[in-house]
Each structure stands twice: as structure tokens, then as C-alpha cells.
C-alpha positions as CSV (number, residue, x, y, z in Angstrom):
1,M,157.1,28.8,-124.4
2,P,156.4,29.9,-127.9
3,S,159.2,30.2,-130.4
4,P,160.7,33.6,-130.6
5,A,160.6,33.2,-134.7
6,V,156.5,32.5,-134.5
7,A,156.2,35.1,-131.4
8,A,157.4,37.9,-133.9
9,Q,154.5,38.1,-136.4
10,S,155.6,41.5,-137.8
11,A,158.8,42.4,-139.4
12,R,161.4,44.5,-137.3
13,P,163.9,46.5,-138.5
14,F,167.5,44.7,-138.4
15,Q,169.9,48.0,-137.9
16,A,173.0,45.9,-138.3
17,P,174.0,42.2,-138.7
18,V,174.9,41.0,-135.0
19,R,175.5,37.4,-135.6
20,D,178.8,36.3,-136.4
21,F,178.2,32.4,-136.0
22,L,181.5,32.0,-134.4
23,H,180.4,29.5,-131.6
24,P,180.6,26.3,-131.4
25,R,184.4,26.5,-132.8
26,P,186.1,23.5,-134.1
27,D,189.7,22.6,-133.2
28,L,191.1,22.2,-137.0
29,N,194.9,22.3,-135.8
30,G,196.5,19.2,-137.1
31,K,193.5,18.1,-138.8
32,V,193.2,17.2,-142.5
33,I,190.6,18.9,-144.1
34,L,189.5,18.7,-148.0
35,V,187.1,21.4,-149.4
36,T,185.6,20.7,-153.0
37,G,185.0,23.2,-155.0
38,G,188.0,25.0,-153.5
39,T,188.4,27.5,-156.0
40,G,184.6,29.0,-155.8
41,S,183.8,31.9,-153.9
42,F,183.1,30.1,-150.9
43,G,186.1,27.8,-151.1
44,R,188.5,30.8,-151.3
45,A,186.7,32.3,-148.4
46,F,187.1,29.0,-146.4
47,V,190.9,28.7,-147.2
48,K,191.8,32.0,-146.1
49,A,189.8,31.7,-143.0
50,V,191.5,28.4,-142.3
51,C,194.8,29.5,-142.9
52,E,194.5,32.5,-140.9
53,Q,192.9,30.8,-137.7
54,F,194.1,27.5,-137.7
55,T,197.6,25.4,-138.4
56,P,196.0,21.9,-140.0
57,K,198.1,19.1,-140.9
58,K,196.8,19.3,-144.6
59,L,194.3,21.7,-146.0
60,I,193.2,20.3,-149.6
61,V,191.8,22.3,-152.1
62,F,189.9,19.9,-154.7
63,S,188.5,21.6,-157.9
64,R,188.8,21.0,-161.9
65,D,190.0,24.7,-162.8
66,E,193.8,24.4,-163.0
67,L,194.1,28.5,-163.8
68,K,191.9,28.9,-160.6
69,Q,194.2,26.6,-158.9
70,Y,197.3,28.4,-160.0
71,E,196.0,31.8,-159.1
72,M,194.8,30.6,-155.6
73,A,198.4,29.2,-155.2
74,Q,199.9,32.8,-155.8
75,A,197.4,34.4,-153.2
76,H,198.3,31.5,-150.7
77,P,202.0,30.4,-151.3
78,T,203.1,27.1,-149.9
79,E,206.1,28.8,-148.5
80,R,203.7,30.5,-145.9
81,W,201.2,27.8,-145.5
82,P,203.3,24.5,-146.2
83,F,199.9,22.6,-145.4
84,L,198.1,23.6,-148.6
85,R,197.6,21.0,-151.1
86,Y,196.0,21.5,-154.8
87,F,194.1,18.5,-156.3
88,I,193.1,18.6,-159.8
89,G,190.0,16.7,-159.8
90,D,186.2,16.5,-160.3
91,V,183.3,15.3,-158.1
92,R,182.0,13.5,-160.9
93,D,185.1,11.1,-160.7
94,V,184.7,8.8,-157.7
95,G,188.1,7.6,-158.1
96,R,189.9,10.9,-157.8
97,L,187.7,11.5,-154.9
98,Q,188.9,8.6,-153.0
99,T,192.5,9.0,-153.9
100,A,192.1,12.9,-152.6
101,M,190.3,11.7,-149.5
102,R,193.0,9.4,-148.1
103,G,193.7,10.4,-144.5
104,V,191.1,13.3,-144.6
105,D,189.4,14.0,-141.2
106,Y,186.9,16.5,-142.5
107,V,185.2,17.3,-145.9
108,I,183.6,20.6,-146.9
109,H,181.5,19.8,-149.9
110,A,181.0,23.1,-151.9
111,A,181.4,21.8,-155.9
112,A,178.3,22.5,-157.7
113,L,176.8,23.9,-160.8
114,K,174.8,26.9,-159.4
115,H,173.9,28.9,-162.1
116,V,170.0,28.6,-162.5
117,P,169.4,29.1,-166.2
118,I,172.3,27.5,-167.3
119,A,171.0,24.4,-165.3
120,E,167.8,24.7,-167.2
121,Y,169.5,24.3,-170.4
122,N,172.0,21.9,-169.5
123,P,169.9,19.5,-167.1
124,F,172.2,16.4,-167.7
125,E,175.4,18.2,-166.9
126,C,173.6,19.6,-163.8
127,I,172.7,16.3,-162.5
128,K,175.9,14.7,-162.8
129,T,177.7,17.4,-160.7
130,N,175.0,18.2,-158.2
131,V,173.3,14.8,-157.6
132,M,175.8,12.1,-159.0
133,G,178.5,14.1,-157.4
134,A,177.0,14.3,-154.0
135,E,176.6,10.2,-154.1
136,N,180.3,10.2,-155.2
137,V,181.5,12.4,-152.2
138,V,179.3,10.0,-149.7
139,N,180.8,7.1,-151.1
140,A,184.4,8.2,-151.2
141,A,184.1,9.7,-147.6
142,I,182.7,6.4,-145.9
143,A,185.6,4.3,-148.0
144,A,188.2,6.7,-146.6
145,G,186.8,6.6,-143.2
146,V,186.1,10.5,-143.0
147,K,185.0,11.6,-139.6
148,R,182.7,14.4,-140.7
149,V,181.2,15.8,-143.9
150,V,179.6,19.1,-144.4
151,A,177.4,19.7,-147.7
152,L,176.6,23.3,-148.6
153,S,172.9,23.7,-150.1
154,T,170.6,26.6,-150.8
155,D,167.6,28.3,-150.1
156,K,166.6,27.1,-153.6
157,A,166.7,23.4,-152.6
158,A,163.4,24.3,-150.3
159,N,160.2,23.5,-152.2
160,P,162.3,24.0,-155.7
161,I,160.8,25.4,-158.8
162,N,163.8,25.1,-160.8
163,L,166.4,22.0,-161.7
164,Y,169.1,23.7,-159.8
165,G,167.0,23.8,-156.8
166,A,165.7,20.2,-157.3
167,S,169.1,19.0,-157.7
168,K,170.2,20.3,-154.5
169,L,167.3,18.9,-152.8
170,A,168.1,15.3,-154.0
171,S,172.0,16.2,-152.9
172,D,170.5,17.3,-149.4
173,K,168.5,13.9,-149.2
174,I,171.5,11.8,-150.0
175,F,173.6,13.9,-147.3
176,V,170.7,13.4,-144.8
177,A,170.3,9.6,-145.6
178,A,174.2,8.9,-145.7
179,G,174.6,8.3,-142.2
180,A,172.4,5.1,-142.6
181,M,174.5,4.3,-145.6
182,A,177.6,4.6,-143.6
183,G,176.4,1.5,-141.5
184,D,179.1,0.7,-138.7
185,A,181.4,3.3,-140.4
186,D,182.2,6.4,-137.9
187,T,181.6,9.0,-140.6
188,R,178.8,11.5,-139.9
189,F,177.2,13.8,-142.8
190,S,175.2,16.9,-142.1
191,V,174.0,20.0,-144.8
192,V,174.4,23.6,-144.2
193,R,171.5,25.9,-146.3
194,Y,171.7,29.4,-146.4
195,G,170.4,32.4,-148.8
196,N,172.0,34.7,-151.2
197,V,175.8,35.4,-150.5
198,M,176.9,38.9,-150.4
199,G,180.4,39.2,-152.3
200,S,180.0,35.8,-154.2
201,R,180.1,36.0,-157.8
202,G,176.4,34.6,-158.4
203,S,175.1,37.5,-156.0
204,V,173.0,40.4,-157.6
205,A,174.9,42.9,-155.4
206,P,178.0,42.5,-157.0
207,F,176.0,42.9,-160.3
208,F,174.3,46.2,-159.3
209,R,177.8,47.5,-158.2
210,K,179.3,46.6,-161.3
211,L,176.3,48.3,-163.5
212,V,176.9,51.6,-161.3
213,A,180.7,51.4,-161.9
214,E,180.0,51.3,-165.4
215,G,177.8,54.3,-165.4
216,A,174.2,52.7,-165.8
217,Q,171.8,54.9,-166.0
218,E,169.0,52.4,-164.4
219,L,169.3,49.2,-162.6
220,P,167.1,46.1,-163.6
221,I,164.5,44.7,-161.0
222,T,162.8,41.4,-161.9
223,D,159.9,42.4,-159.8
224,P,159.4,45.1,-157.1
225,R,157.8,42.4,-154.5
226,M,161.0,40.1,-154.7
227,T,162.7,39.5,-151.6
228,R,165.9,37.6,-150.7
229,F,167.9,36.4,-147.6
230,W,171.3,37.8,-147.3
231,I,174.5,36.5,-145.6
232,T,178.2,37.5,-146.3
233,L,180.8,35.0,-147.1
234,D,182.4,35.5,-143.8
235,Q,179.3,34.6,-142.2
236,G,178.9,31.5,-144.3
237,V,182.3,30.4,-143.8
238,N,181.8,30.8,-139.8
239,F,178.5,29.1,-139.8
240,V,179.8,26.1,-141.9
241,L,182.5,26.1,-139.2
242,S,180.2,25.9,-136.3
243,S,177.8,23.3,-138.0
244,L,180.9,21.2,-138.4
245,E,181.5,21.1,-134.7
246,A,177.9,21.1,-133.6
247,M,176.6,18.3,-135.9
248,T,175.7,14.9,-134.8
249,G,174.8,13.8,-138.4
250,G,171.8,14.3,-140.5
251,E,171.1,17.9,-139.6
252,I,170.1,20.4,-142.1
253,F,171.6,23.7,-140.3
254,V,169.7,27.0,-141.5
255,P,171.0,30.1,-140.1
256,K,169.0,33.3,-138.9
257,I,169.8,35.8,-141.2
258,P,168.1,39.2,-142.4
259,S,166.1,39.6,-145.6
260,M,165.2,42.6,-147.9
261,R,163.5,43.6,-151.2
262,T,165.7,43.5,-154.3
263,T,164.3,47.1,-154.8
264,E,165.9,48.1,-151.5
265,L,169.0,46.8,-152.2
266,A,169.3,48.5,-155.4
267,S,168.4,51.8,-153.8
268,A,170.9,51.2,-151.2
269,I,173.6,50.4,-153.7
270,A,172.6,53.4,-156.1
271,P,170.4,56.0,-154.5
272,G,168.4,57.7,-156.8
273,L,168.9,55.4,-159.7
274,P,165.9,54.4,-161.5
275,H,164.6,50.8,-161.8
276,K,163.7,49.0,-165.0
277,L,161.4,46.3,-164.7
278,V,162.8,43.2,-166.4
279,G,160.4,40.3,-165.3
280,I,161.1,37.4,-163.5
281,R,163.8,34.9,-165.1
282,P,162.7,31.3,-165.7
283,G,163.0,29.1,-162.7
284,E,163.2,32.2,-160.2
285,K,161.0,32.6,-157.1
286,L,159.1,35.7,-155.8
287,H,160.2,34.9,-152.1
288,E,162.8,32.2,-151.0
289,I,162.2,29.5,-148.6
290,M,164.8,28.0,-146.2
291,V,162.5,26.0,-143.9
292,P,159.2,24.7,-145.5
293,E,156.2,24.3,-143.8
294,D,156.0,20.5,-144.3
295,D,159.3,20.7,-142.4
296,A,158.2,22.4,-139.4
297,R,157.4,19.4,-137.4
298,S,161.1,18.0,-137.7
299,T,162.8,21.4,-136.9
300,V,163.8,22.9,-133.7
301,E,165.1,26.3,-133.1
302,L,168.4,27.3,-131.5
303,S,169.5,31.1,-130.7
304,D,171.1,31.5,-134.2
305,R,169.7,29.0,-136.3
306,Y,166.8,26.4,-137.2
307,V,168.0,22.8,-137.5
308,I,166.1,20.3,-139.6
309,L,166.3,16.8,-138.1
310,P,165.6,13.6,-140.0
311,S,161.8,12.8,-139.7
312,H,162.3,9.6,-138.5
313,D,164.9,10.2,-135.9
314,A,162.7,11.0,-132.9
315,A,165.8,10.3,-130.4
316,R,168.0,13.1,-132.2
317,R,164.9,15.4,-131.8
318,E,164.6,14.6,-128.2
319,A,168.3,15.2,-127.6
320,Y,168.4,18.6,-129.1
321,L,165.3,19.4,-127.0
322,A,166.9,18.2,-123.8
323,E,169.8,20.7,-124.8
324,G,167.6,23.6,-124.9
325,A,166.3,23.6,-128.3
326,L,162.5,24.9,-129.1
327,P,160.2,22.8,-131.3
328,M,158.5,24.5,-134.0
329,P,154.8,24.7,-134.2
330,E,152.8,23.1,-137.2
331,G,152.3,25.9,-139.9
332,F,155.8,27.3,-139.2
333,S,157.9,28.4,-142.4
334,Y,160.9,30.5,-142.8
335,V,160.5,32.5,-145.7
336,S,162.2,35.8,-147.0
337,D,158.9,37.9,-147.1
338,R,157.8,36.7,-143.7
339,N,161.1,36.9,-142.2
340,P,161.0,38.9,-138.8
341,E,164.3,40.4,-139.1
342,R,164.5,42.8,-142.3
343,L,167.4,44.2,-143.4
344,D,167.3,48.2,-143.4
345,A,169.7,50.6,-145.1
346,R,172.0,50.8,-142.3
347,G,172.3,46.9,-141.8
348,L,172.7,46.5,-145.6
349,Q,175.7,49.0,-145.3
350,V,177.2,47.1,-142.7
351,L,177.1,43.8,-144.8
352,L,178.3,45.5,-148.0
353,N,181.4,46.7,-146.0
354,Q,181.7,43.4,-144.9
355,A,181.6,41.9,-148.1
356,Y,183.3,44.4,-150.1
357,G,185.6,46.4,-147.7
358,G,185.0,50.3,-147.1
């Protein structure tokens, strides 16, 4: 039986996002959860979702920005959510991580330096946080006896051409290998990799919206051919939660999400506003990849996601296939310009409404 992703050779309109990634669902009631980078875009959305849907024993927000923690505590007062805890700390500091992880069941690792041009000009800082920080999270989780760790990755980690992507690829490799590093410990590690997040601070969508609100007469476009994958923050949180429940250890989970040209995004946000070509930024790709061709032989397909499995673990792959996953053929890759699900104007508007309201 051919894979649906391979059988669909031509792009089809994606009228509206239908995947909510709500299943499988973990039971976080009574658990202790820690999220690194907890005051970032994802961290805030994750904390909000957990507060609304579960009653954990503790939900620890671990980050290095005291102002953002203060602001977050005003929005989520402990009088209403007494299980919330705020820890000032940096993933570069393994001792502080070990202290914060005492008694923790689940860790969501979202802390990273993510700005591509800034990483290019500050390479050592990027490596200290994204690579050495990943090592620290792994070591602290094993030492503390954490049950499960999910690390957030990025499409830029697949076939990277910039330092940020390379650092996240190194981080992915660390977390995939961490199960072997844990030895007899019962700590499991997996990775979630997805594309551009509608509603996050680094996304081009709020940048375009800001320019339009300020009365811009044109929108800057790096290249008219450029395509990107798109997901909302809520979808990203749901996907992380479902992966936390589904993981057996060592997987890289990749959601099936739509893609579109950045020119189409600009036209949908500001119909009729002209575009100005400004050229591709240093370290920027024309199209994004989430499953490289070389990983196809280690990848299986589920209804709403691809799962890249450790290449050395044939038993794990067979277990997924026995549960109904489909193997991917040689030559398969998951790339934004060849994605069978293309986001049209109607589908984009649904995503924008989910991300920003309206």
C-alpha cells in the first residue's frame, strides 16, 4: 500500500486546518511538569493550556527573564492556579536545572536562541544555549529521574544551512541518543519538530500585521518563490502534548501541516498592498525541509504525523509498523514546496483567526 504522502504527487488546496493533534492525550493531573523557556511564545501557550485543561501537582516555569516571569505571574496568579511555580534559571547552568528538576515527572524543553541572523553573529552564545544547554537538560533529567522529556526542534534543523539550524540538529541528536545515555534509568527522550508558528514573536505573520497597522505602503518579500510550513501555537502545544503521551523514546515527531508561499501570506494579510523584493537574508532557505530524503528509510507515517526513528533501532520501527504505521519509500522527503497540502486564502484566514482572534 503506497503512502498517502507519496501517492499525492500534486498539491491540493487545503481549505481549512482540520488537525487539532488532540490525540493521544496525556493525563497531567497530579503530575509535576517543568517547561524550560517557559516565558517564551510556546511556553506561555503551553502553561495556559495546562492550566485550563489539567490540575497538575506542580507546573514549573523555568526561564532566565525575571520581568517576563513577573508579567506571567500577573496573568496566571497563584491564587487561582496554586500549582504554578516560577524558577529563575538558565539551561547553561546544569546545577540550577538539577535543583529545578527534583521530583519532576515530565520536562518540555523549549528554551533556545532562535533568531537566525543573531545566531550567525553570536555563534558561541548560540552553541552554549542550544547545544550545551541540551546536554545539561539531558544530564539533569537523568540525574533527577524524570520520566519523559520532549525537546522542541525546528524545520531549520533538517539539512541546516545556518548556525541556528545546525545547533538544533545537534540538539536533536543529543536527545535522540539520550535514551542510551540514560542506561538503566527509566527516563525517555523524544523530539518534536515543526515549522513556522503563526502567532509567535519570530513569525513573519505578526511582522506583516504590524507593518499594515503602522500604515506601510508595501510589504517586504525576500523571494517570490519562498514557501514555509505553518502551524498555530495551539496546534503546536497540542502536538507536543500528544507526542508526550505517544513517545516510546528516541523519536522525532513531525506534524502534517500545510504550507504556502510567503507572497500568498502577504496578499492574504494585506490584499492589494504591493510587495517589495528585499532578497534572502543570510542563512535563510528558499524552502523548508522537515524530513530530509536521507531520513526516509528511518521514517514511518501515521495519520497526522511522520515519525523519524533512530536508524539503529530496527525493533522500534517494527513496533510502529505493527501498530499500523506506514513505511516511507526511498526518495521521500517532506519539503514545503512539495507539500501535498497547500494552504489557500480561506485556510490561512482560519489559522490567523485561531492565532490572533477575529
